[in-house]
py3Dmol code that shows the C-alpha trace and the ligand (Angstrom):
import py3Dmol

protein = """\
ATOM      1  CA  MET A   1       6.845  21.324  22.751  1.00  0.00           C
ATOM      2  CA  GLY A   2       4.593  20.810  19.770  1.00  0.00           C
ATOM      3  CA  LEU A   3       1.283  18.760  19.641  1.00  0.00           C
ATOM      4  CA  SER A   4       3.276  15.558  20.669  1.00  0.00           C
ATOM      5  CA  GLY A   5       4.232  17.300  24.167  1.00  0.00           C
ATOM      6  CA  TYR A   6       0.717  18.832  24.545  1.00  0.00           C
ATOM      7  CA  ARG A   7      -1.042  15.563  23.925  1.00  0.00           C
ATOM      8  CA  ALA A   8       1.238  13.754  26.167  1.00  0.00           C
ATOM      9  CA  ILE A   9       0.160  16.068  28.978  1.00  0.00           C
ATOM     10  CA  LEU A  10      -3.533  15.767  28.294  1.00  0.00           C
ATOM     11  CA  SER A  11      -3.259  11.859  28.296  1.00  0.00           C
ATOM     12  CA  LYS A  12      -0.810  11.292  31.044  1.00  0.00           C
ATOM     13  CA  LEU A  13      -1.459  14.134  33.736  1.00  0.00           C
ATOM     14  CA  PRO A  14      -4.626  12.399  35.232  1.00  0.00           C
ATOM     15  CA  GLU A  15      -2.532   9.213  35.952  1.00  0.00           C
ATOM     16  CA  LEU A  16       0.491  11.368  37.205  1.00  0.00           C
ATOM     17  CA  LYS A  17      -1.831  13.049  39.580  1.00  0.00           C
ATOM     18  CA  THR A  18      -3.254   9.843  40.972  1.00  0.00           C
ATOM     19  CA  THR A  19       0.271   8.705  41.639  1.00  0.00           C
ATOM     20  CA  PHE A  20       1.935  11.924  43.115  1.00  0.00           C
ATOM     21  CA  LEU A  21      -1.283  13.522  44.526  1.00  0.00           C
ATOM     22  CA  PRO A  22       0.123  17.108  43.921  1.00  0.00           C
ATOM     23  CA  HIS A  23      -1.656  20.133  45.539  1.00  0.00           C
ATOM     24  CA  LEU A  24      -0.306  22.297  42.409  1.00  0.00           C
ATOM     25  CA  VAL A  25       0.401  21.629  38.851  1.00  0.00           C
ATOM     26  CA  VAL A  26       2.300  24.247  36.790  1.00  0.00           C
ATOM     27  CA  VAL A  27       3.268  23.768  33.063  1.00  0.00           C
ATOM     28  CA  ASN A  28       5.221  25.881  30.608  1.00  0.00           C
ATOM     29  CA  ALA A  29       3.353  26.055  27.383  1.00  0.00           C
ATOM     30  CA  GLU A  30       5.242  28.460  25.207  1.00  0.00           C
ATOM     31  CA  ASN A  31       5.785  25.948  22.602  1.00  0.00           C
ATOM     32  CA  ALA A  32       2.675  23.924  22.640  1.00  0.00           C
ATOM     33  CA  ALA A  33       1.569  25.129  19.281  1.00  0.00           C
ATOM     34  CA  GLU A  34       1.709  22.740  16.319  1.00  0.00           C
ATOM     35  CA  ASP A  35       4.864  24.722  14.942  1.00  0.00           C
ATOM     36  CA  GLY A  36       6.369  24.798  18.366  1.00  0.00           C
ATOM     37  CA  LEU A  37       5.975  28.549  18.625  1.00  0.00           C
ATOM     38  CA  GLY A  38       3.664  30.027  21.267  1.00  0.00           C
ATOM     39  CA  LEU A  39       0.410  28.553  22.149  1.00  0.00           C
ATOM     40  CA  LEU A  40      -3.181  28.869  21.174  1.00  0.00           C
ATOM     41  CA  PRO A  41      -6.329  29.750  23.478  1.00  0.00           C
ATOM     42  CA  GLU A  42      -7.831  26.239  23.057  1.00  0.00           C
ATOM     43  CA  GLN A  43      -4.686  24.656  24.156  1.00  0.00           C
ATOM     44  CA  TYR A  44      -4.553  26.854  27.253  1.00  0.00           C
ATOM     45  CA  HIS A  45      -8.080  25.743  28.007  1.00  0.00           C
ATOM     46  CA  GLY A  46      -7.095  22.048  27.156  1.00  0.00           C
ATOM     47  CA  LEU A  47      -4.331  22.056  29.802  1.00  0.00           C
ATOM     48  CA  ARG A  48      -6.430  23.509  32.407  1.00  0.00           C
ATOM     49  CA  GLU A  49      -9.274  21.023  31.810  1.00  0.00           C
ATOM     50  CA  ALA A  50      -6.570  18.160  31.964  1.00  0.00           C
ATOM     51  CA  GLY A  51      -5.769  19.405  35.600  1.00  0.00           C
ATOM     52  CA  VAL A  52      -3.000  21.928  35.126  1.00  0.00           C
ATOM     53  CA  ASP A  53      -3.527  24.794  37.636  1.00  0.00           C
ATOM     54  CA  VAL A  54      -1.122  27.441  36.262  1.00  0.00           C
ATOM     55  CA  VAL A  55       0.225  27.797  32.740  1.00  0.00           C
ATOM     56  CA  THR A  56       3.631  29.683  32.486  1.00  0.00           C
ATOM     57  CA  THR A  57       5.324  30.813  29.166  1.00  0.00           C
ATOM     58  CA  GLY A  58       8.534  32.570  27.944  1.00  0.00           C
ATOM     59  CA  ASN A  59      10.004  34.333  25.004  1.00  0.00           C
ATOM     60  CA  HIS A  60       7.681  32.677  22.476  1.00  0.00           C
ATOM     61  CA  VAL A  61       4.566  33.599  24.046  1.00  0.00           C
ATOM     62  CA  TRP A  62       4.072  36.480  21.638  1.00  0.00           C
ATOM     63  CA  GLU A  63       4.106  34.369  18.442  1.00  0.00           C
ATOM     64  CA  LYS A  64       0.398  33.587  18.238  1.00  0.00           C
ATOM     65  CA  ARG A  65      -1.789  36.800  18.183  1.00  0.00           C
ATOM     66  CA  GLU A  66      -4.759  34.855  19.132  1.00  0.00           C
ATOM     67  CA  ILE A  67      -3.215  34.443  22.899  1.00  0.00           C
ATOM     68  CA  THR A  68      -3.141  38.102  23.489  1.00  0.00           C
ATOM     69  CA  ASP A  69      -6.713  38.779  24.796  1.00  0.00           C
ATOM     70  CA  LEU A  70      -6.378  35.676  27.021  1.00  0.00           C
ATOM     71  CA  LEU A  71      -2.990  37.004  28.469  1.00  0.00           C
ATOM     72  CA  ALA A  72      -4.876  40.037  29.807  1.00  0.00           C
ATOM     73  CA  ALA A  73      -7.941  38.120  30.852  1.00  0.00           C
ATOM     74  CA  GLU A  74      -6.846  34.808  32.470  1.00  0.00           C
ATOM     75  CA  ASP A  75      -5.374  35.142  36.049  1.00  0.00           C
ATOM     76  CA  ARG A  76      -3.842  31.671  35.555  1.00  0.00           C
ATOM     77  CA  LEU A  77      -2.049  32.301  32.204  1.00  0.00           C
ATOM     78  CA  LEU A  78       1.368  33.808  32.957  1.00  0.00           C
ATOM     79  CA  ARG A  79       4.126  35.405  30.625  1.00  0.00           C
ATOM     80  CA  PRO A  80       7.363  36.475  32.129  1.00  0.00           C
ATOM     81  CA  ASP A  81       6.867  39.491  34.415  1.00  0.00           C
ATOM     82  CA  ASN A  82       9.900  41.415  33.259  1.00  0.00           C
ATOM     83  CA  TYR A  83       8.622  42.349  29.682  1.00  0.00           C
ATOM     84  CA  PRO A  84       8.495  45.948  29.332  1.00  0.00           C
ATOM     85  CA  ALA A  85       5.270  47.760  30.947  1.00  0.00           C
ATOM     86  CA  GLY A  86       2.288  48.186  28.834  1.00  0.00           C
ATOM     87  CA  LEU A  87       2.300  44.519  27.264  1.00  0.00           C
ATOM     88  CA  PRO A  88      -0.850  42.402  28.020  1.00  0.00           C
ATOM     89  CA  GLY A  89      -0.686  39.911  30.960  1.00  0.00           C
ATOM     90  CA  LYS A  90       1.466  39.462  34.075  1.00  0.00           C
ATOM     91  CA  GLY A  91       3.941  37.059  35.430  1.00  0.00           C
ATOM     92  CA  TRP A  92       2.375  35.989  38.698  1.00  0.00           C
ATOM     93  CA  CYS A  93      -0.727  34.574  40.255  1.00  0.00           C
ATOM     94  CA  VAL A  94      -2.037  33.357  43.714  1.00  0.00           C
ATOM     95  CA  VAL A  95      -3.860  29.860  43.690  1.00  0.00           C
ATOM     96  CA  GLU A  96      -5.805  29.015  46.843  1.00  0.00           C
ATOM     97  CA  GLY A  97      -6.566  25.211  47.917  1.00  0.00           C
ATOM     98  CA  GLU A  98      -7.907  23.670  51.076  1.00  0.00           C
ATOM     99  CA  GLY A  99      -6.101  25.133  53.896  1.00  0.00           C
ATOM    100  CA  TRP A 100      -3.378  26.486  51.799  1.00  0.00           C
ATOM    101  CA  LYS A 101      -2.385  29.340  49.334  1.00  0.00           C
ATOM    102  CA  ALA A 102       0.574  29.655  46.886  1.00  0.00           C
ATOM    103  CA  ALA A 103       1.999  31.928  44.449  1.00  0.00           C
ATOM    104  CA  VAL A 104       3.415  31.214  40.946  1.00  0.00           C
ATOM    105  CA  VAL A 105       5.835  33.531  39.529  1.00  0.00           C
ATOM    106  CA  ASN A 106       7.144  33.535  35.832  1.00  0.00           C
ATOM    107  CA  LEU A 107      10.334  35.565  35.003  1.00  0.00           C
ATOM    108  CA  GLN A 108      12.704  35.345  32.083  1.00  0.00           C
ATOM    109  CA  GLY A 109      16.612  35.655  31.922  1.00  0.00           C
ATOM    110  CA  ARG A 110      18.600  38.213  29.730  1.00  0.00           C
ATOM    111  CA  SER A 111      21.929  36.139  29.107  1.00  0.00           C
ATOM    112  CA  ARG A 112      21.993  35.470  25.527  1.00  0.00           C
ATOM    113  CA  MET A 113      18.133  36.311  25.223  1.00  0.00           C
ATOM    114  CA  ALA A 114      16.235  39.481  24.741  1.00  0.00           C
ATOM    115  CA  SER A 115      17.505  42.465  26.985  1.00  0.00           C
ATOM    116  CA  ILE A 116      14.293  42.965  28.804  1.00  0.00           C
ATOM    117  CA  ASP A 117      13.963  44.310  32.324  1.00  0.00           C
ATOM    118  CA  ASP A 118      16.162  43.078  35.083  1.00  0.00           C
ATOM    119  CA  PRO A 119      14.741  39.542  36.482  1.00  0.00           C
ATOM    120  CA  PHE A 120      16.674  39.731  39.594  1.00  0.00           C
ATOM    121  CA  SER A 121      15.410  43.005  41.058  1.00  0.00           C
ATOM    122  CA  ARG A 122      11.908  42.345  39.676  1.00  0.00           C
ATOM    123  CA  GLY A 123      11.930  38.923  41.143  1.00  0.00           C
ATOM    124  CA  LYS A 124      13.056  40.007  44.602  1.00  0.00           C
ATOM    125  CA  GLU A 125      10.331  42.722  44.659  1.00  0.00           C
ATOM    126  CA  LEU A 126       7.608  40.416  43.326  1.00  0.00           C
ATOM    127  CA  LEU A 127       8.248  37.719  45.709  1.00  0.00           C
ATOM    128  CA  THR A 128       8.764  39.996  48.756  1.00  0.00           C
ATOM    129  CA  ARG A 129       5.464  41.382  48.019  1.00  0.00           C
ATOM    130  CA  LEU A 130       3.808  38.081  47.510  1.00  0.00           C
ATOM    131  CA  SER A 131       5.469  36.631  50.736  1.00  0.00           C
ATOM    132  CA  GLN A 132       3.069  39.018  52.621  1.00  0.00           C
ATOM    133  CA  GLU A 133       0.385  36.680  51.274  1.00  0.00           C
ATOM    134  CA  THR A 134       1.955  33.345  51.589  1.00  0.00           C
ATOM    135  CA  PRO A 135       5.307  31.474  52.170  1.00  0.00           C
ATOM    136  CA  LEU A 136       4.604  29.050  49.413  1.00  0.00           C
ATOM    137  CA  LEU A 137       6.311  30.759  46.143  1.00  0.00           C
ATOM    138  CA  PHE A 138       7.090  28.782  43.137  1.00  0.00           C
ATOM    139  CA  VAL A 139       9.117  30.395  40.304  1.00  0.00           C
ATOM    140  CA  ASP A 140       9.559  29.373  36.691  1.00  0.00           C
ATOM    141  CA  PHE A 141      12.733  31.221  35.551  1.00  0.00           C
ATOM    142  CA  HIS A 142      12.683  30.921  31.794  1.00  0.00           C
ATOM    143  CA  ALA A 143      16.454  31.372  30.743  1.00  0.00           C
ATOM    144  CA  GLU A 144      19.259  30.000  28.647  1.00  0.00           C
ATOM    145  CA  ALA A 145      22.413  30.520  30.595  1.00  0.00           C
ATOM    146  CA  PRO A 146      23.216  28.031  33.367  1.00  0.00           C
ATOM    147  CA  GLU A 147      25.292  30.817  35.130  1.00  0.00           C
ATOM    148  CA  GLU A 148      22.434  33.239  35.127  1.00  0.00           C
ATOM    149  CA  LYS A 149      19.967  30.298  36.344  1.00  0.00           C
ATOM    150  CA  GLU A 150      22.150  29.213  39.257  1.00  0.00           C
ATOM    151  CA  ALA A 151      22.706  32.935  40.257  1.00  0.00           C
ATOM    152  CA  PHE A 152      19.049  33.330  40.176  1.00  0.00           C
ATOM    153  CA  GLY A 153      18.491  30.476  42.242  1.00  0.00           C
ATOM    154  CA  TYR A 154      20.742  31.662  45.107  1.00  0.00           C
ATOM    155  CA  TRP A 155      19.427  35.127  44.557  1.00  0.00           C
ATOM    156  CA  LEU A 156      15.970  33.792  45.836  1.00  0.00           C
ATOM    157  CA  ASP A 157      17.234  31.092  48.159  1.00  0.00           C
ATOM    158  CA  GLY A 158      15.390  31.244  51.496  1.00  0.00           C
ATOM    159  CA  VAL A 159      12.751  33.561  49.740  1.00  0.00           C
ATOM    160  CA  ALA A 160      11.027  31.159  47.109  1.00  0.00           C
ATOM    161  CA  SER A 161      10.106  27.545  47.968  1.00  0.00           C
ATOM    162  CA  ALA A 162      11.153  26.591  44.438  1.00  0.00           C
ATOM    163  CA  VAL A 163      13.182  27.977  41.486  1.00  0.00           C
ATOM    164  CA  VAL A 164      13.080  25.831  38.520  1.00  0.00           C
ATOM    165  CA  GLY A 165      14.229  26.707  34.966  1.00  0.00           C
ATOM    166  CA  THR A 166      12.767  26.162  31.531  1.00  0.00           C
ATOM    167  CA  HIS A 167      13.658  27.136  27.852  1.00  0.00           C
ATOM    168  CA  THR A 168      16.672  24.879  26.841  1.00  0.00           C
ATOM    169  CA  HIS A 169      14.492  21.749  26.601  1.00  0.00           C
ATOM    170  CA  VAL A 170      17.089  19.736  28.199  1.00  0.00           C
ATOM    171  CA  ALA A 171      16.695  18.587  31.659  1.00  0.00           C
ATOM    172  CA  THR A 172      19.659  19.065  33.877  1.00  0.00           C
ATOM    173  CA  ALA A 173      20.818  16.850  36.694  1.00  0.00           C
ATOM    174  CA  ASP A 174      21.459  19.360  39.349  1.00  0.00           C
ATOM    175  CA  GLU A 175      18.222  19.388  41.475  1.00  0.00           C
ATOM    176  CA  ARG A 176      18.949  20.204  45.031  1.00  0.00           C
ATOM    177  CA  ILE A 177      17.946  22.216  47.827  1.00  0.00           C
ATOM    178  CA  LEU A 178      19.839  25.342  48.205  1.00  0.00           C
ATOM    179  CA  PRO A 179      21.416  26.262  51.758  1.00  0.00           C
ATOM    180  CA  LEU A 180      18.482  28.515  52.871  1.00  0.00           C
ATOM    181  CA  GLY A 181      15.740  26.073  51.846  1.00  0.00           C
ATOM    182  CA  THR A 182      14.874  26.741  48.042  1.00  0.00           C
ATOM    183  CA  ALA A 183      14.392  23.817  45.838  1.00  0.00           C
ATOM    184  CA  PHE A 184      16.404  24.271  42.605  1.00  0.00           C
ATOM    185  CA  GLN A 185      16.912  22.818  39.203  1.00  0.00           C
ATOM    186  CA  SER A 186      18.591  24.647  36.477  1.00  0.00           C
ATOM    187  CA  ASP A 187      16.257  23.294  33.751  1.00  0.00           C
ATOM    188  CA  LEU A 188      13.245  20.890  33.855  1.00  0.00           C
ATOM    189  CA  GLY A 189      13.706  19.745  30.416  1.00  0.00           C
ATOM    190  CA  MET A 190      10.586  19.538  27.826  1.00  0.00           C
ATOM    191  CA  CYS A 191       7.551  17.663  27.459  1.00  0.00           C
ATOM    192  CA  GLY A 192       8.151  16.921  23.800  1.00  0.00           C
ATOM    193  CA  PRO A 193       9.109  14.337  21.065  1.00  0.00           C
ATOM    194  CA  GLU A 194      11.745  11.747  21.939  1.00  0.00           C
ATOM    195  CA  GLY A 195      14.555  11.208  19.443  1.00  0.00           C
ATOM    196  CA  SER A 196      14.363  15.003  18.432  1.00  0.00           C
ATOM    197  CA  VAL A 197      16.805  17.906  18.863  1.00  0.00           C
ATOM    198  CA  ILE A 198      15.282  19.971  21.453  1.00  0.00           C
ATOM    199  CA  GLY A 199      11.954  18.947  19.918  1.00  0.00           C
ATOM    200  CA  SER A 200      12.948  19.362  16.015  1.00  0.00           C
ATOM    201  CA  ASP A 201      13.759  16.965  13.374  1.00  0.00           C
ATOM    202  CA  PRO A 202      17.288  16.023  13.674  1.00  0.00           C
ATOM    203  CA  GLU A 203      17.832  15.954  10.092  1.00  0.00           C
ATOM    204  CA  VAL A 204      17.088  19.681   9.700  1.00  0.00           C
ATOM    205  CA  SER A 205      19.223  20.761  12.772  1.00  0.00           C
ATOM    206  CA  ILE A 206      22.022  18.633  11.064  1.00  0.00           C
ATOM    207  CA  ARG A 207      21.649  20.228   7.629  1.00  0.00           C
ATOM    208  CA  ARG A 208      21.623  23.609   9.129  1.00  0.00           C
ATOM    209  CA  ALA A 209      24.923  22.963  10.980  1.00  0.00           C
ATOM    210  CA  LEU A 210      26.612  21.588   7.874  1.00  0.00           C
ATOM    211  CA  THR A 211      25.412  24.358   5.351  1.00  0.00           C
ATOM    212  CA  MET A 212      24.729  27.411   7.973  1.00  0.00           C
ATOM    213  CA  LEU A 213      21.584  28.072   5.876  1.00  0.00           C
ATOM    214  CA  PRO A 214      18.700  29.582   7.914  1.00  0.00           C
ATOM    215  CA  LEU A 215      16.684  26.420   7.760  1.00  0.00           C
ATOM    216  CA  ARG A 216      13.434  26.396   9.667  1.00  0.00           C
ATOM    217  CA  SER A 217      13.155  23.824  12.486  1.00  0.00           C
ATOM    218  CA  GLU A 218      10.372  21.422  12.118  1.00  0.00           C
ATOM    219  CA  VAL A 219       8.558  19.768  15.089  1.00  0.00           C
ATOM    220  CA  LEU A 220       9.399  16.110  15.118  1.00  0.00           C
ATOM    221  CA  ASP A 221       6.305  13.879  14.838  1.00  0.00           C
ATOM    222  CA  ALA A 222       7.034  11.136  17.560  1.00  0.00           C
ATOM    223  CA  PRO A 223       5.645  10.086  21.006  1.00  0.00           C
ATOM    224  CA  ALA A 224       6.601  12.391  23.588  1.00  0.00           C
ATOM    225  CA  CYS A 225       8.661  12.160  26.993  1.00  0.00           C
ATOM    226  CA  ILE A 226       7.375  14.140  29.862  1.00  0.00           C
ATOM    227  CA  HIS A 227      10.082  15.881  31.910  1.00  0.00           C
ATOM    228  CA  GLY A 228       9.507  17.890  35.097  1.00  0.00           C
ATOM    229  CA  ALA A 229       9.936  17.937  38.764  1.00  0.00           C
ATOM    230  CA  LEU A 230       7.990  17.071  41.702  1.00  0.00           C
ATOM    231  CA  VAL A 231       8.610  19.439  44.734  1.00  0.00           C
ATOM    232  CA  THR A 232       7.493  18.923  48.284  1.00  0.00           C
ATOM    233  CA  VAL A 233       7.393  21.897  50.745  1.00  0.00           C
ATOM    234  CA  ASP A 234       6.586  22.673  54.396  1.00  0.00           C
ATOM    235  CA  ALA A 235       3.315  24.359  54.094  1.00  0.00           C
ATOM    236  CA  ALA A 236       3.978  26.513  57.395  1.00  0.00           C
ATOM    237  CA  SER A 237       7.521  27.842  56.500  1.00  0.00           C
ATOM    238  CA  GLY A 238       7.421  27.668  52.634  1.00  0.00           C
ATOM    239  CA  ARG A 239      10.794  25.900  52.846  1.00  0.00           C
ATOM    240  CA  ALA A 240      11.395  22.804  50.491  1.00  0.00           C
ATOM    241  CA  LEU A 241      11.567  19.313  51.843  1.00  0.00           C
ATOM    242  CA  SER A 242      12.548  17.499  48.566  1.00  0.00           C
ATOM    243  CA  ILE A 243      12.979  17.855  44.739  1.00  0.00           C
ATOM    244  CA  GLN A 244      12.601  14.898  42.481  1.00  0.00           C
ATOM    245  CA  ARG A 245      13.163  14.837  38.816  1.00  0.00           C
ATOM    246  CA  LEU A 246      10.543  13.321  36.834  1.00  0.00           C
ATOM    247  CA  ARG A 247      10.743  11.373  33.374  1.00  0.00           C
ATOM    248  CA  VAL A 248       7.793   9.746  32.065  1.00  0.00           C
TER     249      VAL A 248
END
"""
ligand_1 = """\
1
FE2
Fe 11.728 29.792 25.353
"""
view = py3Dmol.view(width=600, height=400)
view.addModel(protein, "pdb")
view.setStyle({"model": 0}, {"cartoon": {"style": "trace"}})
view.addModel(ligand_1, "xyz")
view.setStyle({"model": 1}, {"stick": {}})
view.zoomTo()
view.show()
């Protein structure tokens, strides 16, 4: 969220990688731009150079026109797959490492969000296809409503290795492994300024609540906190072994 969150990833990721030795790093960057809306091509490249393997996004991905060409060209830059056909980009990719292969999938919910295509049927269809290639399947479900997010987790339980939510900017304390072996957390929370209202200046949010005026949010200029999750998975079966919340 904003330059504060973006810079936190650039500066802290190398250390986090040394500590946790992840095989795969996925970051949602749909709010990385200075105004918190969308991301710019140089930010995508910056994240990749810092060690991010796959960049996912969400509803704000369309805000910066500069990113459109990159969405079509970059295999590792995803946008929710269930947007209407014909838009640039896609919501999945396959990453290969030494002796392993994993797929990352990006889908978006519809509850209290734009009424795009059904993520449930699209998700099942996509994951079923990708599971022919690898059992390691990681899903970023960009959605608002806890009910839709939990339902989505159970819908893909036993198919996906992990289903984690993004979009609300507030981390939930419900990380767990579902009955058939899928790691789940409703929302990872943001990498963004501490002391903010979902990344924005609290004063503006309060004034908006008091006046009901359509005041524009301003990204708070403050040091960031990184939120996320660390998931370990059995490489042969694709089932999750653990999920741990991260707050740095
Ligand atoms: Fe979003």
